C-alpha positions as CSV (number, residue, x, y, z in Angstrom):
1,M,306.0,120.8,67.5
2,K,303.6,123.9,67.4
3,F,301.9,123.0,70.6
4,T,302.5,121.3,73.8
5,A,299.0,120.1,74.1
6,V,296.2,119.3,72.4
7,A,292.5,119.4,73.8
8,F,289.2,118.3,71.9
9,D,285.2,118.7,71.9
10,L,283.8,115.1,72.3
11,D,280.4,115.3,70.3
12,G,280.3,115.5,66.5
13,T,284.3,115.9,67.0
14,L,285.6,112.6,67.4
15,Y,282.8,110.9,66.1
16,P,279.8,111.7,63.7
17,E,277.0,113.1,65.1
18,Y,274.4,111.5,62.8
19,R,275.8,107.6,64.6
20,L,274.3,109.0,67.6
21,N,271.3,110.6,66.4
22,L,270.3,107.5,64.2
23,R,270.4,105.7,67.5
24,I,268.5,108.1,69.9
25,L,265.6,109.1,66.5
26,P,263.0,107.2,68.5
27,F,263.6,109.5,71.6
28,I,264.0,112.6,69.6
29,I,260.8,112.2,68.2
30,K,259.1,111.0,71.6
31,E,260.6,113.9,73.8
32,Q,260.4,116.8,71.3
33,R,259.0,119.0,73.8
34,F,261.3,118.3,76.4
35,L,264.5,118.6,74.2
36,R,263.3,121.9,72.8
37,A,263.1,123.1,76.2
38,L,266.6,122.1,76.4
39,G,268.1,123.8,73.7
40,S,266.1,126.7,74.5
41,A,267.5,127.3,78.0
42,R,270.9,126.4,77.0
43,K,270.8,129.0,74.3
44,L,269.5,131.3,77.1
45,L,272.2,130.6,79.3
46,R,274.8,130.9,76.3
47,D,273.2,134.3,75.6
48,Y,273.3,135.6,79.4
49,D,277.2,134.9,79.1
50,R,277.7,136.5,76.3
51,D,276.1,139.7,77.2
52,N,277.1,139.4,80.8
53,G,274.0,139.8,82.6
54,G,273.5,142.9,80.9
55,N,270.0,142.7,79.6
56,P,267.4,143.8,82.4
57,G,265.0,141.5,80.1
58,Y,266.8,138.1,81.2
59,P,264.7,135.9,83.8
60,P,266.3,135.8,87.3
61,E,266.8,132.1,87.1
62,L,269.9,132.7,84.0
63,K,272.3,134.1,86.9
64,V,274.4,131.1,88.1
65,P,276.0,131.4,91.1
66,S,279.9,131.6,91.2
67,G,280.2,128.3,93.3
68,G,278.3,126.3,90.8
69,G,274.2,125.8,90.3
70,F,274.4,125.4,86.6
71,Y,272.0,122.3,86.8
72,D,269.5,124.4,89.1
73,A,269.4,127.2,86.7
74,Q,268.8,124.8,83.8
75,A,265.9,123.2,85.0
76,A,264.6,126.5,86.2
77,I,264.5,127.7,83.1
78,M,263.2,124.7,81.6
79,G,260.6,124.1,84.2
80,K,259.0,127.4,83.6
81,I,258.9,126.7,79.6
82,L,257.4,123.2,80.4
83,G,255.2,124.3,83.4
84,E,256.7,121.8,85.5
85,G,258.6,122.0,88.7
86,A,262.5,122.3,88.5
87,E,262.9,119.2,90.5
88,I,261.1,116.9,88.3
89,V,262.6,118.5,85.4
90,R,266.2,118.2,86.6
91,E,265.9,114.8,87.4
92,K,264.1,114.0,84.3
93,T,267.6,115.4,82.5
94,E,269.7,113.3,84.4
95,R,267.6,110.5,84.0
96,L,267.0,110.7,80.2
97,I,269.8,113.0,78.7
98,Y,273.0,113.1,80.9
99,R,272.7,109.2,82.1
100,G,270.2,107.8,79.8
101,W,272.4,108.1,76.0
102,E,275.4,106.8,78.0
103,P,275.0,103.3,77.0
104,I,274.7,104.1,73.3
105,F,278.2,105.1,72.8
106,N,278.9,101.4,73.0
107,K,277.9,101.1,69.5
108,V,279.0,104.3,68.2
109,K,282.1,104.5,66.0
110,L,284.6,107.0,66.3
111,F,285.8,108.7,63.1
112,P,288.7,107.2,61.2
113,H,292.3,107.2,62.3
114,V,290.8,109.0,65.7
115,R,292.7,106.3,68.1
116,E,295.9,106.4,65.9
117,T,296.3,110.2,65.7
118,L,295.3,110.2,69.9
119,E,298.7,107.3,70.2
120,A,300.7,109.4,67.9
121,F,300.1,112.3,70.2
122,R,301.1,110.7,73.3
123,K,304.0,108.7,71.7
124,A,305.1,112.5,71.0
125,G,304.3,113.5,74.8
126,I,301.7,116.3,74.2
127,K,299.2,116.6,76.6
128,M,295.9,115.9,75.9
129,G,292.4,117.3,77.6
130,I,288.9,117.4,76.2
131,L,286.0,119.5,77.3
132,S,282.6,119.4,76.4
133,D,279.0,120.8,77.2
134,F,278.0,117.7,78.7
135,P,279.3,114.9,81.0
136,L,282.0,112.7,79.5
137,E,283.1,109.8,81.8
138,I,281.1,107.4,80.8
139,K,280.9,108.5,77.4
140,L,284.7,108.1,77.0
141,K,284.6,104.6,78.8
142,N,281.9,103.1,76.5
143,L,284.0,104.4,73.5
144,N,287.0,103.0,74.7
145,I,289.3,106.2,75.1
146,L,289.0,107.1,78.6
147,D,292.7,106.3,79.5
148,Y,293.9,109.0,76.8
149,W,293.2,112.0,78.9
150,D,295.1,114.0,81.1
151,V,292.2,116.2,81.9
152,V,288.7,115.3,81.1
153,L,286.3,118.6,81.9
154,C,282.5,118.9,81.2
155,S,281.9,122.9,80.9
156,E,279.0,122.7,83.0
157,M,280.6,121.8,86.2
158,T,282.7,125.4,85.6
159,G,278.8,127.1,85.4
160,H,279.1,127.9,81.7
161,L,278.9,126.7,78.3
162,K,280.9,127.3,75.4
163,P,281.6,129.9,73.9
164,A,282.4,131.6,77.1
165,P,286.4,131.6,77.7
166,V,285.8,130.2,81.2
167,P,285.7,126.5,80.7
168,F,288.3,127.0,77.9
169,L,291.0,128.5,80.6
170,E,289.7,126.5,83.1
171,L,291.2,123.5,81.2
172,A,294.2,125.2,80.4
173,R,294.6,125.6,84.1
174,R,293.9,121.9,84.8
175,M,296.4,120.8,82.1
176,G,298.9,123.1,83.8
177,T,299.6,124.6,80.1
178,P,299.4,128.0,79.2
179,A,296.6,128.7,76.7
180,G,298.8,129.5,73.7
181,E,300.1,126.4,73.6
182,I,297.1,124.5,73.6
183,L,295.1,123.5,69.6
184,Y,291.6,122.8,70.6
185,V,289.8,120.8,68.0
186,G,285.9,121.1,67.4
187,N,283.2,120.8,65.3
188,S,281.6,124.0,65.5
189,A,282.7,127.6,64.3
190,P,280.5,129.7,67.0
191,Y,281.4,127.1,70.1
192,D,284.6,125.5,69.6
193,A,286.4,127.9,67.0
194,E,285.1,131.3,68.9
195,G,285.3,129.7,72.5
196,S,289.0,128.2,72.3
197,R,290.2,131.2,70.4
198,G,288.9,133.9,72.7
199,A,290.5,132.1,75.4
200,G,294.0,132.4,73.3
201,M,294.1,129.2,72.1
202,K,294.7,127.9,68.4
203,S,291.7,126.3,66.7
204,A,291.4,123.2,64.6
205,L,288.0,122.3,63.0
206,V,286.9,118.5,61.9
207,R,284.4,119.5,58.6
208,P,283.0,117.0,56.0
209,A,285.3,116.8,53.1
210,W,283.1,118.5,50.7
211,K,282.9,121.6,53.2
212,S,287.1,121.7,53.7
213,L,287.1,122.3,49.8
214,F,285.5,125.4,50.5
215,A,288.0,126.6,53.4
216,A,290.1,129.7,52.6
217,P,294.0,129.3,52.8
218,G,294.5,129.7,56.5
219,G,291.8,127.6,57.6
220,E,289.1,130.3,57.4
221,V,285.8,129.4,57.5
222,P,283.2,131.0,54.9
223,G,280.3,132.4,56.9
224,G,281.6,131.5,60.4
225,T,284.6,132.4,62.9
226,P,287.9,131.8,61.4
227,A,290.0,128.5,62.8
228,D,293.8,128.1,62.4
229,F,293.4,124.7,60.6
230,C,290.4,122.8,59.2
231,F,290.8,119.0,58.1
232,S,288.1,116.3,57.0
233,D,290.4,113.3,58.3
234,Y,292.5,112.8,61.2
235,R,296.1,112.2,59.4
236,Q,295.7,115.7,58.3
237,L,295.3,116.6,61.9
238,C,298.0,114.4,63.3
239,D,300.4,115.8,60.3
240,Y,299.7,119.6,61.3
241,V,300.3,119.2,64.7
242,L,303.3,116.9,64.7
243,N,305.0,118.0,61.3
C-alpha cells in the first residue's frame, strides 16, 4: 500500500456541497450579511496566517493566542464588520452556524461509494482521520459515519484554518503517523491540496467528472495547486490507495 493512513476533509469532499446548500438556501438568503461577515473574518484570519502577521495593517483582533482563542478572534472581527458586540456575534455564530446546521445532515447524502471505500480502508488496516474547518462530531453522527475515524479534528481548535500547516501537523501527531505516510483527501486545491502538501502529506482531490477530464497526468490541477491524485469516483480513490 502507498499509505498507512488516509485523512479526509468533510464538506464538499464526502458529500456534494450543493446537497447542503439547497437545504439551507432560505437561511443563506435571510442571513447574507452575517455570512459575508463570517467569510470576511475567516479570510482575514487565513491571510494573517499566510503572512505570519507581518503586515502592520492587520487589526489586533487577528492575533489568536497560542493557547486558543480562535472563536473570540473570529467574533471580534465579525463584530467590527457588523457593528455588534463580539459576545453577541459569537453566540449567534454558535447558534445559527455551528449548531443550527447540524440537524440538516440527517438528510444529506454522501457521494456514491464513500461508505464502501471507508470500509475497505478499515479492513485493510489503514488509519483514518478527518480534519475540517468547522466542528465535526454531530455532522458525522448525523451522516452515520462517526465510527470510522481514529482521529476527528476541527482545525479551529488549533487556532488556525486550512491551508495553514498547523492543523495538518496536529492531525498527523494525533494519528501517530508521519505526515509523509498520510494521504489527505479534499475538494479544494488552495485549502486542502496546498495545506496538506505544505505539511508534508500527499494530496488527493475529488473533482466533478467534467473537471477531471482536464487534469494533467500526475493529478496536477490546471490553475491550482498540484495534487498527487484527482478522482471523480470513490472507487478510483480506493484503487489508488489499495492497489
